[in-house]
C-alpha positions, 0 to 999 in steps of 0.5 A: 754382883759380888757385893753381897759376899761382904761381911759374910763367913767364907765357905769352902766351895768345890767346882767340878766341870769340864775345862774350856779349851781355846787357841790363844795366839795359835797355842792350845790353852785350858781354862776351868769350866766353872769357878766361884765363891760362897759366903754365909750370912746367918741363914743366907747363903750366897754363891757366885759362879762364873761360866767362862765358855763363850757359847755353852751353858753348863748344867750343874748340881749345887749341893749344900752340905749340912743344910737345906735350901728353902728358896733361891733367887738368881741374878745373871750377868751375860750378853749375846755379845762376848765383848759387851760392856758398859761405858758412859755413853751406854751405861746400861749396855750390860745389866743383870737380870733377876729371877726365881730358881726352883730349889729345895732341899740339900741339892738342886740343878742349875743351868749356868748361862754362857759367858756369864757371872751368876749369883745365887742367893739361897735362904736356908730352911 
């Protein structure tokens, strides 16, 4: 999910989303709502985003300052089971899914799945 960042130019990335609240060992705790990073490779922009909320998708505007998105593809790693993971006996218990994203111009809206890591790969116009 993160290997696409390798060798690129790190970009300043800002996230604004409601905090996730939970009880940890009987005490209230907060965690950021969305977080991630962005990297530029020529005209390819890679954005990876984590949504830590167990069962709430988060819809967010993705804004690219100083550029325009021509096309976008997604790769999402998530599961209905928050504890899902791969092991040698079940190496494909958790696999990413790929898709096209309707995106164009300097901004678009994307819905981040609950308990997910999402990679958006944007071709800049």
